[in-house]
PyMOL Python script that loads the backbone (N, CA, C, O; Angstrom):
from pymol import cmd

cmd.read_pdbstr("""\
ATOM      1  N   MET A   1     -29.892  -2.377 -34.815  1.00  0.00           N
ATOM      2  CA  MET A   1     -28.505  -2.155 -35.120  1.00  0.00           C
ATOM      3  C   MET A   1     -28.229  -2.613 -36.548  1.00  0.00           C
ATOM      4  O   MET A   1     -29.067  -2.462 -37.437  1.00  0.00           O
ATOM      5  N   LEU A   2     -27.059  -3.165 -36.748  1.00  0.00           N
ATOM      6  CA  LEU A   2     -26.660  -3.534 -38.089  1.00  0.00           C
ATOM      7  C   LEU A   2     -27.565  -4.617 -38.677  1.00  0.00           C
ATOM      8  O   LEU A   2     -27.936  -4.558 -39.849  1.00  0.00           O
ATOM      9  N   SER A   3     -27.911  -5.592 -37.862  1.00  0.00           N
ATOM     10  CA  SER A   3     -28.730  -6.691 -38.372  1.00  0.00           C
ATOM     11  C   SER A   3     -30.160  -6.249 -38.641  1.00  0.00           C
ATOM     12  O   SER A   3     -30.871  -6.885 -39.419  1.00  0.00           O
ATOM     13  N   SER A   4     -30.588  -5.166 -38.002  1.00  0.00           N
ATOM     14  CA  SER A   4     -31.948  -4.686 -38.292  1.00  0.00           C
ATOM     15  C   SER A   4     -31.995  -3.929 -39.614  1.00  0.00           C
ATOM     16  O   SER A   4     -33.042  -3.863 -40.259  1.00  0.00           O
ATOM     17  N   VAL A   5     -30.858  -3.354 -40.021  1.00  0.00           N
ATOM     18  CA  VAL A   5     -30.809  -2.646 -41.302  1.00  0.00           C
ATOM     19  C   VAL A   5     -30.529  -3.630 -42.439  1.00  0.00           C
ATOM     20  O   VAL A   5     -31.206  -3.626 -43.467  1.00  0.00           O
ATOM     21  N   LEU A   6     -29.534  -4.457 -42.233  1.00  0.00           N
ATOM     22  CA  LEU A   6     -29.185  -5.450 -43.247  1.00  0.00           C
ATOM     23  C   LEU A   6     -29.739  -6.802 -42.810  1.00  0.00           C
ATOM     24  O   LEU A   6     -29.554  -7.220 -41.667  1.00  0.00           O
ATOM     25  N   ASN A   7     -30.390  -7.449 -43.691  1.00  0.00           N
ATOM     26  CA  ASN A   7     -31.033  -8.716 -43.373  1.00  0.00           C
ATOM     27  C   ASN A   7     -30.165  -9.866 -43.862  1.00  0.00           C
ATOM     28  O   ASN A   7     -30.514 -10.562 -44.816  1.00  0.00           O
ATOM     29  N   SER A   8     -29.009 -10.061 -43.187  1.00  0.00           N
ATOM     30  CA  SER A   8     -28.137 -11.156 -43.606  1.00  0.00           C
ATOM     31  C   SER A   8     -27.537 -11.830 -42.374  1.00  0.00           C
ATOM     32  O   SER A   8     -27.531 -11.280 -41.273  1.00  0.00           O
ATOM     33  N   GLU A   9     -27.048 -13.009 -42.600  1.00  0.00           N
ATOM     34  CA  GLU A   9     -26.441 -13.784 -41.511  1.00  0.00           C
ATOM     35  C   GLU A   9     -25.137 -13.134 -41.048  1.00  0.00           C
ATOM     36  O   GLU A   9     -24.821 -13.123 -39.858  1.00  0.00           O
ATOM     37  N   ARG A  10     -24.393 -12.595 -42.003  1.00  0.00           N
ATOM     38  CA  ARG A  10     -23.132 -11.930 -41.663  1.00  0.00           C
ATOM     39  C   ARG A  10     -23.385 -10.700 -40.792  1.00  0.00           C
ATOM     40  O   ARG A  10     -22.627 -10.452 -39.855  1.00  0.00           O
ATOM     41  N   ALA A  11     -24.413  -9.940 -41.075  1.00  0.00           N
ATOM     42  CA  ALA A  11     -24.749  -8.762 -40.276  1.00  0.00           C
ATOM     43  C   ALA A  11     -25.111  -9.167 -38.853  1.00  0.00           C
ATOM     44  O   ALA A  11     -24.753  -8.465 -37.907  1.00  0.00           O
ATOM     45  N   GLU A  12     -25.805 -10.269 -38.684  1.00  0.00           N
ATOM     46  CA  GLU A  12     -26.148 -10.758 -37.347  1.00  0.00           C
ATOM     47  C   GLU A  12     -24.899 -11.167 -36.567  1.00  0.00           C
ATOM     48  O   GLU A  12     -24.787 -10.874 -35.377  1.00  0.00           O
ATOM     49  N   LYS A  13     -23.952 -11.850 -37.241  1.00  0.00           N
ATOM     50  CA  LYS A  13     -22.706 -12.269 -36.576  1.00  0.00           C
ATOM     51  C   LYS A  13     -21.881 -11.051 -36.147  1.00  0.00           C
ATOM     52  O   LYS A  13     -21.330 -11.015 -35.047  1.00  0.00           O
ATOM     53  N   VAL A  14     -21.808 -10.059 -37.036  1.00  0.00           N
ATOM     54  CA  VAL A  14     -21.057  -8.845 -36.697  1.00  0.00           C
ATOM     55  C   VAL A  14     -21.718  -8.137 -35.514  1.00  0.00           C
ATOM     56  O   VAL A  14     -21.034  -7.651 -34.614  1.00  0.00           O
ATOM     57  N   ASN A  15     -23.028  -8.082 -35.521  1.00  0.00           N
ATOM     58  CA  ASN A  15     -23.768  -7.452 -34.429  1.00  0.00           C
ATOM     59  C   ASN A  15     -23.494  -8.161 -33.107  1.00  0.00           C
ATOM     60  O   ASN A  15     -23.295  -7.502 -32.087  1.00  0.00           O
ATOM     61  N   ILE A  16     -23.481  -9.479 -33.109  1.00  0.00           N
ATOM     62  CA  ILE A  16     -23.197 -10.256 -31.910  1.00  0.00           C
ATOM     63  C   ILE A  16     -21.761 -10.020 -31.444  1.00  0.00           C
ATOM     64  O   ILE A  16     -21.509  -9.891 -30.246  1.00  0.00           O
ATOM     65  N   LEU A  17     -20.821  -9.962 -32.391  1.00  0.00           N
ATOM     66  CA  LEU A  17     -19.429  -9.696 -32.039  1.00  0.00           C
ATOM     67  C   LEU A  17     -19.269  -8.301 -31.408  1.00  0.00           C
ATOM     68  O   LEU A  17     -18.501  -8.135 -30.460  1.00  0.00           O
ATOM     69  N   ILE A  18     -19.982  -7.318 -31.925  1.00  0.00           N
ATOM     70  CA  ILE A  18     -19.922  -5.964 -31.361  1.00  0.00           C
ATOM     71  C   ILE A  18     -20.450  -5.973 -29.930  1.00  0.00           C
ATOM     72  O   ILE A  18     -19.841  -5.380 -29.040  1.00  0.00           O
ATOM     73  N   ILE A  19     -21.559  -6.630 -29.709  1.00  0.00           N
ATOM     74  CA  ILE A  19     -22.136  -6.708 -28.356  1.00  0.00           C
ATOM     75  C   ILE A  19     -21.182  -7.432 -27.412  1.00  0.00           C
ATOM     76  O   ILE A  19     -20.969  -6.989 -26.283  1.00  0.00           O
ATOM     77  N   ASP A  20     -20.605  -8.550 -27.871  1.00  0.00           N
ATOM     78  CA  ASP A  20     -19.642  -9.289 -27.040  1.00  0.00           C
ATOM     79  C   ASP A  20     -18.428  -8.423 -26.705  1.00  0.00           C
ATOM     80  O   ASP A  20     -17.912  -8.475 -25.588  1.00  0.00           O
ATOM     81  N   THR A  21     -17.978  -7.633 -27.666  1.00  0.00           N
ATOM     82  CA  THR A  21     -16.833  -6.754 -27.428  1.00  0.00           C
ATOM     83  C   THR A  21     -17.143  -5.732 -26.343  1.00  0.00           C
ATOM     84  O   THR A  21     -16.320  -5.497 -25.459  1.00  0.00           O
ATOM     85  N   PHE A  22     -18.318  -5.125 -26.404  1.00  0.00           N
ATOM     86  CA  PHE A  22     -18.694  -4.148 -25.382  1.00  0.00           C
ATOM     87  C   PHE A  22     -18.856  -4.806 -24.003  1.00  0.00           C
ATOM     88  O   PHE A  22     -18.524  -4.201 -22.984  1.00  0.00           O
ATOM     89  N   ILE A  23     -19.357  -6.021 -23.974  1.00  0.00           N
ATOM     90  CA  ILE A  23     -19.488  -6.745 -22.702  1.00  0.00           C
ATOM     91  C   ILE A  23     -18.111  -7.012 -22.107  1.00  0.00           C
ATOM     92  O   ILE A  23     -17.900  -6.802 -20.913  1.00  0.00           O
ATOM     93  N   LYS A  24     -17.166  -7.477 -22.937  1.00  0.00           N
ATOM     94  CA  LYS A  24     -15.815  -7.734 -22.453  1.00  0.00           C
ATOM     95  C   LYS A  24     -15.135  -6.442 -22.011  1.00  0.00           C
ATOM     96  O   LYS A  24     -14.400  -6.432 -21.024  1.00  0.00           O
ATOM     97  N   LEU A  25     -15.375  -5.372 -22.725  1.00  0.00           N
ATOM     98  CA  LEU A  25     -14.804  -4.082 -22.349  1.00  0.00           C
ATOM     99  C   LEU A  25     -15.317  -3.638 -20.982  1.00  0.00           C
ATOM    100  O   LEU A  25     -14.549  -3.130 -20.165  1.00  0.00           O
ATOM    101  N   ARG A  26     -16.600  -3.827 -20.736  1.00  0.00           N
ATOM    102  CA  ARG A  26     -17.188  -3.480 -19.444  1.00  0.00           C
ATOM    103  C   ARG A  26     -16.592  -4.346 -18.332  1.00  0.00           C
ATOM    104  O   ARG A  26     -16.297  -3.843 -17.247  1.00  0.00           O
ATOM    105  N   GLU A  27     -16.414  -5.640 -18.593  1.00  0.00           N
ATOM    106  CA  GLU A  27     -15.808  -6.527 -17.602  1.00  0.00           C
ATOM    107  C   GLU A  27     -14.378  -6.108 -17.275  1.00  0.00           C
ATOM    108  O   GLU A  27     -13.970  -6.128 -16.114  1.00  0.00           O
ATOM    109  N   ILE A  28     -13.625  -5.732 -18.297  1.00  0.00           N
ATOM    110  CA  ILE A  28     -12.241  -5.291 -18.081  1.00  0.00           C
ATOM    111  C   ILE A  28     -12.221  -4.017 -17.240  1.00  0.00           C
ATOM    112  O   ILE A  28     -11.403  -3.890 -16.329  1.00  0.00           O
ATOM    113  N   LEU A  29     -13.102  -3.087 -17.536  1.00  0.00           N
ATOM    114  CA  LEU A  29     -13.157  -1.852 -16.753  1.00  0.00           C
ATOM    115  C   LEU A  29     -13.525  -2.117 -15.300  1.00  0.00           C
ATOM    116  O   LEU A  29     -12.963  -1.504 -14.392  1.00  0.00           O
ATOM    117  N   LEU A  30     -14.468  -3.029 -15.077  1.00  0.00           N
ATOM    118  CA  LEU A  30     -14.839  -3.377 -13.705  1.00  0.00           C
ATOM    119  C   LEU A  30     -13.684  -4.061 -12.988  1.00  0.00           C
ATOM    120  O   LEU A  30     -13.436  -3.797 -11.811  1.00  0.00           O
ATOM    121  N   LEU A  31     -12.980  -4.936 -13.691  1.00  0.00           N
ATOM    122  CA  LEU A  31     -11.839  -5.624 -13.112  1.00  0.00           C
ATOM    123  C   LEU A  31     -10.749  -4.619 -12.743  1.00  0.00           C
ATOM    124  O   LEU A  31     -10.149  -4.718 -11.673  1.00  0.00           O
ATOM    125  N   ASN A  32     -10.495  -3.657 -13.620  1.00  0.00           N
ATOM    126  CA  ASN A  32      -9.497  -2.630 -13.340  1.00  0.00           C
ATOM    127  C   ASN A  32      -9.899  -1.776 -12.145  1.00  0.00           C
ATOM    128  O   ASN A  32      -9.049  -1.393 -11.341  1.00  0.00           O
ATOM    129  N   ARG A  33     -11.180  -1.477 -12.025  1.00  0.00           N
ATOM    130  CA  ARG A  33     -11.653  -0.685 -10.891  1.00  0.00           C
ATOM    131  C   ARG A  33     -11.436  -1.442  -9.589  1.00  0.00           C
ATOM    132  O   ARG A  33     -11.005  -0.864  -8.591  1.00  0.00           O
ATOM    133  N   ASP A  34     -11.738  -2.748  -9.602  1.00  0.00           N
ATOM    134  CA  ASP A  34     -11.530  -3.571  -8.413  1.00  0.00           C
ATOM    135  C   ASP A  34     -10.041  -3.660  -8.061  1.00  0.00           C
ATOM    136  O   ASP A  34      -9.661  -3.563  -6.895  1.00  0.00           O
ATOM    137  N   MET A  35      -9.221  -3.842  -9.076  1.00  0.00           N
ATOM    138  CA  MET A  35      -7.784  -3.925  -8.838  1.00  0.00           C
ATOM    139  C   MET A  35      -7.250  -2.600  -8.298  1.00  0.00           C
ATOM    140  O   MET A  35      -6.396  -2.584  -7.412  1.00  0.00           O
ATOM    141  N   LYS A  36      -7.749  -1.505  -8.828  1.00  0.00           N
ATOM    142  CA  LYS A  36      -7.316  -0.183  -8.353  1.00  0.00           C
ATOM    143  C   LYS A  36      -7.718  -0.006  -6.889  1.00  0.00           C
ATOM    144  O   LYS A  36      -6.935   0.507  -6.089  1.00  0.00           O
ATOM    145  N   HIS A  37      -8.922  -0.422  -6.537  1.00  0.00           N
ATOM    146  CA  HIS A  37      -9.392  -0.311  -5.154  1.00  0.00           C
ATOM    147  C   HIS A  37      -8.517  -1.163  -4.221  1.00  0.00           C
ATOM    148  O   HIS A  37      -8.136  -0.711  -3.141  1.00  0.00           O
ATOM    149  N   GLN A  38      -8.206  -2.381  -4.634  1.00  0.00           N
ATOM    150  CA  GLN A  38      -7.363  -3.255  -3.820  1.00  0.00           C
ATOM    151  C   GLN A  38      -5.955  -2.687  -3.687  1.00  0.00           C
ATOM    152  O   GLN A  38      -5.357  -2.753  -2.613  1.00  0.00           O
ATOM    153  N   LEU A  39      -5.430  -2.136  -4.760  1.00  0.00           N
ATOM    154  CA  LEU A  39      -4.101  -1.540  -4.718  1.00  0.00           C
ATOM    155  C   LEU A  39      -4.067  -0.342  -3.769  1.00  0.00           C
ATOM    156  O   LEU A  39      -3.096  -0.163  -3.034  1.00  0.00           O
ATOM    157  N   GLU A  40      -5.110   0.470  -3.780  1.00  0.00           N
ATOM    158  CA  GLU A  40      -5.185   1.601  -2.862  1.00  0.00           C
ATOM    159  C   GLU A  40      -5.226   1.123  -1.411  1.00  0.00           C
ATOM    160  O   GLU A  40      -4.600   1.727  -0.540  1.00  0.00           O
ATOM    161  N   LYS A  41      -5.964   0.037  -1.148  1.00  0.00           N
ATOM    162  CA  LYS A  41      -6.019  -0.508   0.212  1.00  0.00           C
ATOM    163  C   LYS A  41      -4.634  -0.962   0.657  1.00  0.00           C
ATOM    164  O   LYS A  41      -4.221  -0.699   1.786  1.00  0.00           O
ATOM    165  N   VAL A  42      -3.926  -1.638  -0.228  1.00  0.00           N
ATOM    166  CA  VAL A  42      -2.588  -2.127   0.104  1.00  0.00           C
ATOM    167  C   VAL A  42      -1.641  -0.946   0.350  1.00  0.00           C
ATOM    168  O   VAL A  42      -0.837  -0.977   1.281  1.00  0.00           O
ATOM    169  N   MET A  43      -1.736   0.076  -0.473  1.00  0.00           N
ATOM    170  CA  MET A  43      -0.873   1.246  -0.299  1.00  0.00           C
ATOM    171  C   MET A  43      -1.168   1.961   1.015  1.00  0.00           C
ATOM    172  O   MET A  43      -0.245   2.412   1.693  1.00  0.00           O
ATOM    173  N   ASN A  44      -2.433   2.067   1.379  1.00  0.00           N
ATOM    174  CA  ASN A  44      -2.789   2.695   2.647  1.00  0.00           C
ATOM    175  C   ASN A  44      -2.244   1.887   3.820  1.00  0.00           C
ATOM    176  O   ASN A  44      -1.746   2.445   4.799  1.00  0.00           O
ATOM    177  N   LYS A  45      -2.347   0.579   3.707  1.00  0.00           N
ATOM    178  CA  LYS A  45      -1.837  -0.282   4.767  1.00  0.00           C
ATOM    179  C   LYS A  45      -0.322  -0.154   4.877  1.00  0.00           C
ATOM    180  O   LYS A  45       0.219  -0.137   5.983  1.00  0.00           O
ATOM    181  N   LEU A  46       0.363  -0.066   3.744  1.00  0.00           N
ATOM    182  CA  LEU A  46       1.816   0.103   3.761  1.00  0.00           C
ATOM    183  C   LEU A  46       2.206   1.440   4.390  1.00  0.00           C
ATOM    184  O   LEU A  46       3.181   1.515   5.137  1.00  0.00           O
ATOM    185  N   ASP A  47       1.451   2.487   4.089  1.00  0.00           N
ATOM    186  CA  ASP A  47       1.716   3.789   4.704  1.00  0.00           C
ATOM    187  C   ASP A  47       1.560   3.711   6.212  1.00  0.00           C
ATOM    188  O   ASP A  47       2.356   4.280   6.959  1.00  0.00           O
ATOM    189  N   GLU A  48       0.533   3.006   6.651  1.00  0.00           N
ATOM    190  CA  GLU A  48       0.301   2.839   8.090  1.00  0.00           C
ATOM    191  C   GLU A  48       1.456   2.069   8.730  1.00  0.00           C
ATOM    192  O   GLU A  48       1.915   2.417   9.818  1.00  0.00           O
ATOM    193  N   HIS A  49       1.919   1.029   8.054  1.00  0.00           N
ATOM    194  CA  HIS A  49       3.035   0.242   8.569  1.00  0.00           C
ATOM    195  C   HIS A  49       4.318   1.080   8.608  1.00  0.00           C
ATOM    196  O   HIS A  49       5.102   0.984   9.553  1.00  0.00           O
ATOM    197  N   ASP A  50       4.521   1.893   7.586  1.00  0.00           N
ATOM    198  CA  ASP A  50       5.694   2.772   7.564  1.00  0.00           C
ATOM    199  C   ASP A  50       5.683   3.713   8.760  1.00  0.00           C
ATOM    200  O   ASP A  50       6.709   3.913   9.410  1.00  0.00           O
ATOM    201  N   ASN A  51       4.531   4.284   9.047  1.00  0.00           N
ATOM    202  CA  ASN A  51       4.424   5.185  10.192  1.00  0.00           C
ATOM    203  C   ASN A  51       4.706   4.451  11.493  1.00  0.00           C
ATOM    204  O   ASN A  51       5.387   4.982  12.370  1.00  0.00           O
ATOM    205  N   ASN A  52       4.190   3.239  11.624  1.00  0.00           N
ATOM    206  CA  ASN A  52       4.440   2.450  12.832  1.00  0.00           C
ATOM    207  C   ASN A  52       5.922   2.116  12.983  1.00  0.00           C
ATOM    208  O   ASN A  52       6.462   2.149  14.089  1.00  0.00           O
ATOM    209  N   ILE A  53       6.570   1.797  11.875  1.00  0.00           N
ATOM    210  CA  ILE A  53       8.000   1.482  11.913  1.00  0.00           C
ATOM    211  C   ILE A  53       8.803   2.715  12.318  1.00  0.00           C
ATOM    212  O   ILE A  53       9.758   2.603  13.086  1.00  0.00           O
ATOM    213  N   LEU A  54       8.429   3.881  11.814  1.00  0.00           N
ATOM    214  CA  LEU A  54       9.117   5.114  12.197  1.00  0.00           C
ATOM    215  C   LEU A  54       8.967   5.387  13.690  1.00  0.00           C
ATOM    216  O   LEU A  54       9.914   5.831  14.338  1.00  0.00           O
ATOM    217  N   VAL A  55       7.785   5.124  14.236  1.00  0.00           N
ATOM    218  CA  VAL A  55       7.565   5.311  15.672  1.00  0.00           C
ATOM    219  C   VAL A  55       8.462   4.353  16.456  1.00  0.00           C
ATOM    220  O   VAL A  55       9.049   4.742  17.466  1.00  0.00           O
ATOM    221  N   ILE A  56       8.568   3.120  16.005  1.00  0.00           N
ATOM    222  CA  ILE A  56       9.410   2.129  16.691  1.00  0.00           C
ATOM    223  C   ILE A  56      10.874   2.581  16.667  1.00  0.00           C
ATOM    224  O   ILE A  56      11.558   2.508  17.688  1.00  0.00           O
ATOM    225  N   PHE A  57      11.355   3.043  15.518  1.00  0.00           N
ATOM    226  CA  PHE A  57      12.736   3.502  15.427  1.00  0.00           C
ATOM    227  C   PHE A  57      12.986   4.714  16.321  1.00  0.00           C
ATOM    228  O   PHE A  57      14.043   4.820  16.944  1.00  0.00           O
ATOM    229  N   GLU A  58      12.034   5.610  16.384  1.00  0.00           N
ATOM    230  CA  GLU A  58      12.176   6.773  17.261  1.00  0.00           C
ATOM    231  C   GLU A  58      12.247   6.346  18.722  1.00  0.00           C
ATOM    232  O   GLU A  58      13.045   6.878  19.494  1.00  0.00           O
ATOM    233  N   TYR A  59      11.418   5.394  19.094  1.00  0.00           N
ATOM    234  CA  TYR A  59      11.459   4.866  20.463  1.00  0.00           C
ATOM    235  C   TYR A  59      12.805   4.209  20.752  1.00  0.00           C
ATOM    236  O   TYR A  59      13.367   4.398  21.831  1.00  0.00           O
ATOM    237  N   LEU A  60      13.328   3.435  19.793  1.00  0.00           N
ATOM    238  CA  LEU A  60      14.630   2.787  19.984  1.00  0.00           C
ATOM    239  C   LEU A  60      15.746   3.819  20.128  1.00  0.00           C
ATOM    240  O   LEU A  60      16.660   3.625  20.930  1.00  0.00           O
ATOM    241  N   LYS A  61      15.689   4.903  19.373  1.00  0.00           N
ATOM    242  CA  LYS A  61      16.683   5.972  19.505  1.00  0.00           C
ATOM    243  C   LYS A  61      16.622   6.593  20.893  1.00  0.00           C
ATOM    244  O   LYS A  61      17.659   6.839  21.509  1.00  0.00           O
ATOM    245  N   GLN A  62      15.421   6.845  21.387  1.00  0.00           N
ATOM    246  CA  GLN A  62      15.273   7.424  22.724  1.00  0.00           C
ATOM    247  C   GLN A  62      15.795   6.458  23.787  1.00  0.00           C
ATOM    248  O   GLN A  62      16.458   6.875  24.736  1.00  0.00           O
ATOM    249  N   LEU A  63      15.499   5.183  23.629  1.00  0.00           N
ATOM    250  CA  LEU A  63      15.961   4.174  24.574  1.00  0.00           C
ATOM    251  C   LEU A  63      17.485   4.097  24.575  1.00  0.00           C
ATOM    252  O   LEU A  63      18.104   4.033  25.637  1.00  0.00           O
ATOM    253  N   GLU A  64      18.084   4.102  23.399  1.00  0.00           N
ATOM    254  CA  GLU A  64      19.542   4.059  23.287  1.00  0.00           C
ATOM    255  C   GLU A  64      20.159   5.317  23.906  1.00  0.00           C
ATOM    256  O   GLU A  64      21.191   5.234  24.571  1.00  0.00           O
ATOM    257  N   LYS A  65      19.546   6.456  23.696  1.00  0.00           N
ATOM    258  CA  LYS A  65      20.048   7.713  24.264  1.00  0.00           C
ATOM    259  C   LYS A  65      19.989   7.668  25.790  1.00  0.00           C
ATOM    260  O   LYS A  65      20.943   8.076  26.452  1.00  0.00           O
ATOM    261  N   SER A  66      18.889   7.180  26.357  1.00  0.00           N
ATOM    262  CA  SER A  66      18.777   7.110  27.813  1.00  0.00           C
ATOM    263  C   SER A  66      19.780   6.113  28.392  1.00  0.00           C
ATOM    264  O   SER A  66      20.337   6.357  29.462  1.00  0.00           O
ATOM    265  N   ARG A  67      20.015   5.015  27.717  1.00  0.00           N
ATOM    266  CA  ARG A  67      21.005   4.040  28.195  1.00  0.00           C
ATOM    267  C   ARG A  67      22.412   4.624  28.117  1.00  0.00           C
ATOM    268  O   ARG A  67      23.234   4.388  29.002  1.00  0.00           O
ATOM    269  N   GLN A  68      22.689   5.386  27.057  1.00  0.00           N
ATOM    270  CA  GLN A  68      24.007   6.008  26.915  1.00  0.00           C
ATOM    271  C   GLN A  68      24.213   7.037  28.024  1.00  0.00           C
ATOM    272  O   GLN A  68      25.299   7.119  28.598  1.00  0.00           O
ATOM    273  N   GLU A  69      23.185   7.817  28.325  1.00  0.00           N
ATOM    274  CA  GLU A  69      23.289   8.796  29.410  1.00  0.00           C
ATOM    275  C   GLU A  69      23.505   8.096  30.745  1.00  0.00           C
ATOM    276  O   GLU A  69      24.276   8.576  31.576  1.00  0.00           O
ATOM    277  N   GLU A  70      22.841   6.980  30.957  1.00  0.00           N
ATOM    278  CA  GLU A  70      23.008   6.200  32.185  1.00  0.00           C
ATOM    279  C   GLU A  70      24.431   5.655  32.290  1.00  0.00           C
ATOM    280  O   GLU A  70      25.031   5.691  33.364  1.00  0.00           O
ATOM    281  N   THR A  71      24.969   5.155  31.189  1.00  0.00           N
ATOM    282  CA  THR A  71      26.332   4.640  31.167  1.00  0.00           C
ATOM    283  C   THR A  71      27.332   5.765  31.421  1.00  0.00           C
ATOM    284  O   THR A  71      28.283   5.594  32.183  1.00  0.00           O
ATOM    285  N   ASP A  72      27.116   6.913  30.784  1.00  0.00           N
ATOM    286  CA  ASP A  72      27.999   8.059  30.992  1.00  0.00           C
ATOM    287  C   ASP A  72      27.955   8.505  32.448  1.00  0.00           C
ATOM    288  O   ASP A  72      28.985   8.899  32.995  1.00  0.00           O
ATOM    289  N   PHE A  73      26.793   8.453  33.087  1.00  0.00           N
ATOM    290  CA  PHE A  73      26.659   8.852  34.483  1.00  0.00           C
ATOM    291  C   PHE A  73      27.452   7.918  35.383  1.00  0.00           C
ATOM    292  O   PHE A  73      28.086   8.368  36.337  1.00  0.00           O
ATOM    293  N   LYS A  74      27.425   6.622  35.090  1.00  0.00           N
ATOM    294  CA  LYS A  74      28.143   5.646  35.916  1.00  0.00           C
ATOM    295  C   LYS A  74      29.656   5.755  35.731  1.00  0.00           C
ATOM    296  O   LYS A  74      30.406   5.449  36.657  1.00  0.00           O
ATOM    297  N   LYS A  75      30.115   6.180  34.565  1.00  0.00           N
ATOM    298  CA  LYS A  75      31.548   6.250  34.270  1.00  0.00           C
ATOM    299  C   LYS A  75      32.154   7.617  34.616  1.00  0.00           C
ATOM    300  O   LYS A  75      33.347   7.827  34.397  1.00  0.00           O
ATOM    301  N   ARG A  76      31.378   8.524  35.137  1.00  0.00           N
ATOM    302  CA  ARG A  76      31.895   9.857  35.421  1.00  0.00           C
ATOM    303  C   ARG A  76      32.941   9.797  36.519  1.00  0.00           C
ATOM    304  O   ARG A  76      32.974   8.859  37.315  1.00  0.00           O
ATOM    305  N   LYS A  77      33.784  10.800  36.550  1.00  0.00           N
ATOM    306  CA  LYS A  77      34.820  10.867  37.580  1.00  0.00           C
ATOM    307  C   LYS A  77      34.164  11.286  38.896  1.00  0.00           C
ATOM    308  O   LYS A  77      33.507  12.324  38.979  1.00  0.00           O
ATOM    309  N   ARG A  78      34.358  10.459  39.915  1.00  0.00           N
ATOM    310  CA  ARG A  78      33.771  10.730  41.216  1.00  0.00           C
ATOM    311  C   ARG A  78      34.668  11.700  41.987  1.00  0.00           C
ATOM    312  O   ARG A  78      35.895  11.644  41.910  1.00  0.00           O
ATOM    313  N   ILE A  79      34.018  12.579  42.721  1.00  0.00           N
ATOM    314  CA  ILE A  79      34.766  13.505  43.567  1.00  0.00           C
ATOM    315  C   ILE A  79      34.379  13.274  45.018  1.00  0.00           C
ATOM    316  O   ILE A  79      33.316  12.729  45.315  1.00  0.00           O
ATOM    317  N   GLY A  80      35.233  13.686  45.888  1.00  0.00           N
ATOM    318  CA  GLY A  80      34.897  13.556  47.298  1.00  0.00           C
ATOM    319  C   GLY A  80      35.793  12.550  48.000  1.00  0.00           C
ATOM    320  O   GLY A  80      36.787  12.095  47.434  1.00  0.00           O
ATOM    321  N   PHE A  81      35.449  12.208  49.208  1.00  0.00           N
ATOM    322  CA  PHE A  81      36.221  11.304  50.051  1.00  0.00           C
ATOM    323  C   PHE A  81      36.058   9.869  49.579  1.00  0.00           C
ATOM    324  O   PHE A  81      34.947   9.404  49.321  1.00  0.00           O
ATOM    325  N   ARG A  82      37.195   9.172  49.471  1.00  0.00           N
ATOM    326  CA  ARG A  82      37.165   7.776  49.080  1.00  0.00           C
ATOM    327  C   ARG A  82      37.786   6.928  50.198  1.00  0.00           C
ATOM    328  O   ARG A  82      38.999   6.958  50.403  1.00  0.00           O
ATOM    329  N   PRO A  83      36.971   6.194  50.896  1.00  0.00           N
ATOM    330  CA  PRO A  83      37.558   5.339  51.930  1.00  0.00           C
ATOM    331  C   PRO A  83      38.268   4.146  51.313  1.00  0.00           C
ATOM    332  O   PRO A  83      37.864   3.632  50.270  1.00  0.00           O
ATOM    333  N   GLU A  84      39.311   3.726  51.963  1.00  0.00           N
ATOM    334  CA  GLU A  84      40.086   2.617  51.415  1.00  0.00           C
ATOM    335  C   GLU A  84      39.623   1.293  51.909  1.00  0.00           C
ATOM    336  O   GLU A  84      40.182   0.263  51.533  1.00  0.00           O
TER     337      GLU A  84
END
""", "prot")
cmd.dss("prot")
cmd.show_as("cartoon", "prot")
cmd.util.cbc("prot")
cmd.orient("prot")
C-alpha cells in the first residue's frame, strides 16, 4: 500500500489509519445489521400482538352482543295468561 511505495514514517501512520478506518467501518456495518435484525424481530412480535389484541376485541364485541340479546329477550313484552 502507501507505506510500500513511500518509505517514510508518515506513510506508515497513514496506512495504519486507513486500515483502522476500514475495520471500524466494517464493525459499524455489522452493528447496523444486528440492530436491523433485532428491530425486525420486535416489529414482527408487535404485529403478532396487534393481531391477538384484535381477536380479543372481536371476542369482547361478540360477548357484549350476546349479553345484549339476552337482556333484550328478558325485557320483552310477555303475552299470554298471567296468573295473579
